[in-house]
Every structure is written in C-alpha cells, then in structure tokens.
C-alpha positions in Angstrom: -20.8 -41.7 -43.6 -23.1 -41.9 -40.6 -25.2 -44.5 -38.9 -28.3 -43.3 -40.8 -26.4 -43.6 -44.2 -27.4 -46.2 -46.9 -24.7 -48.7 -47.2 -24.1 -51.5 -49.7 -24.4 -54.9 -47.9 -23.2 -57.3 -50.5 -23.2 -57.2 -54.2 -25.9 -54.9 -55.7 -27.9 -54.5 -52.4 -28.3 -51.3 -50.4 -29.7 -51.1 -46.8 -30.8 -48.1 -44.7 -32.4 -48.1 -41.3 -34.4 -45.3 -39.6 -35.9 -45.1 -36.2 -39.1 -43.2 -36.5 -40.9 -41.6 -33.6 -44.4 -43.1 -34.5 -46.3 -46.3 -34.2 -45.8 -49.0 -36.9 -49.3 -48.4 -38.1 -48.7 -44.7 -38.7 -45.5 -45.3 -40.5 -47.3 -47.9 -42.6 -49.8 -45.4 -43.7 -47.1 -43.2 -45.0 -45.7 -46.0 -47.0 -49.1 -47.1 -48.8 -51.4 -44.1 -48.7 -50.7 -42.1 -51.9 -51.5 -38.8 -50.4 -49.2 -39.3 -47.3 -46.5 -40.9 -49.4 -46.4 -38.0 -51.8 -45.3 -35.7 -48.9 -42.0 -37.5 -48.6 -41.4 -39.7 -51.7 -44.0 -40.1 -54.5 -47.8 -40.5 -55.0 -49.4 -43.3 -56.9 -51.8 -46.2 -56.2 -50.9 -49.1 -54.0 -52.4 -52.6 -54.4 -53.5 -54.5 -51.5 -52.0 -57.9 -52.2 -49.1 -59.5 -54.1 -49.3 -59.2 -57.9 -51.2 -55.9 -57.8 -49.6 -52.6 -59.0 -47.4 -50.3 -57.0 -47.4 -47.0 -58.9 -44.6 -44.5 -58.3 -45.9 -41.0 -59.5 -42.7 -38.9 -59.0 -43.1 -35.1 -59.2 -40.5 -33.7 -56.9 -42.1 -30.2 -57.1 -44.5 -31.6 -54.4 -41.5 -31.8 -51.9 -39.0 -29.2 -53.3 -39.2 -25.7 -54.2 -35.6 -26.0 -55.8 -34.9 -27.4 -59.2 -33.1 -30.7 -59.4 -29.1 -30.8 -59.5 -27.7 -30.4 -63.1 -26.3 -34.0 -62.9 -29.8 -35.5 -62.1 -31.6 -37.0 -65.1 -34.9 -37.3 -63.3 -37.4 -36.6 -66.1 -39.8 -35.1 -63.5 -42.7 -35.8 -63.5 -42.4 -39.5 -64.2 -44.6 -42.4 -63.5 -43.3 -45.9 -63.0 -45.2 -49.0 -62.3 -43.9 -51.8 -60.1 -45.7 -54.9 -58.8 -46.3 -55.7 -55.1 -44.5 -58.9 -54.2 -45.3 -58.8 -50.5 -48.1 -56.9 -48.7 -48.2 -57.7 -45.0 -49.7 -54.7 -43.1 -48.3 -53.2 -41.0 -45.1 -55.3 -41.1 -43.6 -55.7 -44.6 -44.0 -54.2 -47.9 -42.0 -55.4 -51.0 -42.3 -54.3 -54.6 -40.5 -54.4 -58.0 -38.8 -51.1 -59.0 -38.9 -51.1 -62.8 -35.7 -50.3 -64.7 -35.2 -49.3 -68.3 -35.0 -52.9 -69.4 -37.1 -55.9 -68.2 -34.0 -57.5 -66.7 -33.1 -54.2 -65.1 -35.8 -54.5 -62.4 -34.8 -54.1 -58.9 -36.5 -55.1 -55.6 -37.5 -52.8 -52.6 -38.2 -54.4 -49.3 -39.4 -52.4 -46.2 -39.9 -54.0 -42.9 -41.3 -52.2 -39.9 -40.6 -53.3 -36.3 -42.2 -51.7 -33.3 -39.6 -50.6 -30.6 -41.4 -49.1 -27.8 -43.1 -46.0 -29.0 -40.8 -45.8 -32.0 -40.7 -47.9 -35.3 -37.6 -49.3 -36.9 -37.8 -49.0 -40.6 -35.4 -51.4 -42.4 -35.2 -50.8 -46.2 -33.3 -53.0 -48.5 -33.1 -52.1 -52.2 -31.6 -55.1 -54.1 -30.5 -56.0 -57.6 -28.8 -52.6 -58.1 -26.0 -53.7 -60.6 -25.1 -50.3 -61.9 -22.6 -48.5 -59.6 -23.8 -45.0 -60.5 -27.4 -46.1 -59.9 -26.3 -47.5 -56.5 -24.9 -44.0 -55.6 -28.1 -42.2 -56.8 -30.4 -44.7 -55.0 -28.5 -44.5 -51.8 -28.6 -40.7 -51.8 -32.3 -40.7 -52.9 -33.4 -43.2 -50.2 -31.4 -41.3 -47.6 -32.9 -37.9 -48.6 -36.4 -39.3 -48.9 -36.4 -41.0 -45.6 -35.0 -37.9 -44.0 -38.1 -36.2 -45.1 -40.2 -39.0 -43.7 -38.4 -38.5 -40.5 -39.1 -34.9 -40.5 -42.9 -35.7 -40.9 -42.8 -38.1 -38.1 -41.1 -35.5 -35.9 -43.7 -32.9 -37.1 -41.1 -30.4 -38.0 -40.9 -28.5 -41.2 -40.0 -30.8 -44.0 -36.6 -30.1 -45.8 -36.5 -29.1 -49.4 -35.8 -32.4 -51.2 -33.6 -31.3 -54.0 -31.4 -29.2 -51.7 -31.0 -32.1 -49.3 -30.5 -34.6 -51.9 -27.6 -32.6 -53.4 -25.9 -32.4 -50.0 -26.3 -36.0 -49.4 -25.4 -37.1 -52.9 -22.0 -35.5 -52.6 -21.1 -37.6 -49.7 -22.2 -40.9 -51.6 -20.2 -39.7 -54.7 -17.0 -39.8 -52.6 -17.6 -43.4 -51.5 -16.4 -46.2 -53.7 -19.0 -48.9 -54.5 -18.7 -52.5 -55.2 -19.2 -53.1 -58.9 -19.2 -56.9 -58.3 -15.9 -57.3 -60.4 
C-alpha cells in the first residue's frame, strides 16, 4: 500500500490522510455543502451543530458512469441519516455513520489543518468491527478522497466505480485485524 492508503490504526479504526492543494475553508465547504460534497462523496443536508442530522444521500451515478462492481452490495441510491457529534468550522467535523443495527453505528472524524497553501485532511473512521466492512470502508474512503483530490487540483474527476474496483483489489489482499 502507499502513503495515501487507508490503514488500520488499532482495533476497528481506519485512518487516512490527504494533503489537498486548497485552503482549509475551501476544503470545509466540500465537506459540508451538499452540492459540493455530491461531486466526490454524497449529497444530503448537513446540520450546523452537534445533535443535528448529517444526511448521506448516496447515488454513485453522480460520480460514476460505470456500474458498481459485482461484489458491491451498495443498494444505490440509498439515504442514511447520521448525527453530528462535532461541528467546528473549518477545523473539525464528526458524525455517526449508521449501521444496520443500532449498536453497529460507527464514527467518522475529519480534522483539517492548514499547512501553508495546502490543507491536511485527517480522517478517522472508528468502531468498524466487521473485517469485510473495514476493507470496503478503506477502499471507499480512499477512492472518494481521491475524487476530492482531483477536484482540488481542478483536473477531470475519475470515474468512481472504476477507481474503487482498482483500489479495493489492493485492500482485499491485505489482512485486517479482527480483534481476536
């Protein structure tokens, strides 16, 4: 794997870092503005304070002309509703990622740090107890953040599903910690 790869950092927690060629305020807008977020990840309303909703309206046809790989059970389009736990513009965003069961909820934390003209995006997705979900989430975040990187570089954005399939094959070959 490469330096820009997601990696498991302890039991049930993945981490990924990207250096983006933009101000922290610009990157923040791509995290919380539903129209901008839909260009690399998902649409959906974003609350403005903890306790308010963070809606993830996934329709990958907005970011991919290709169909999902056969092994992906995405149910596109799908709308998931999480809850903001931290909302500190333009520094830190944290929200619950709903699972199939109430006790299956995971947490996404994104911190932005200005580094000269660039922004360091540090994402941690925790409480990922299913090893297969760890691999899918790692590949998903990797591919989605690569699309955000394309947008920040102002270059043509990759086809999400084609890129995801390429990235996922690399994560599938990595053993993950199941916590046993």
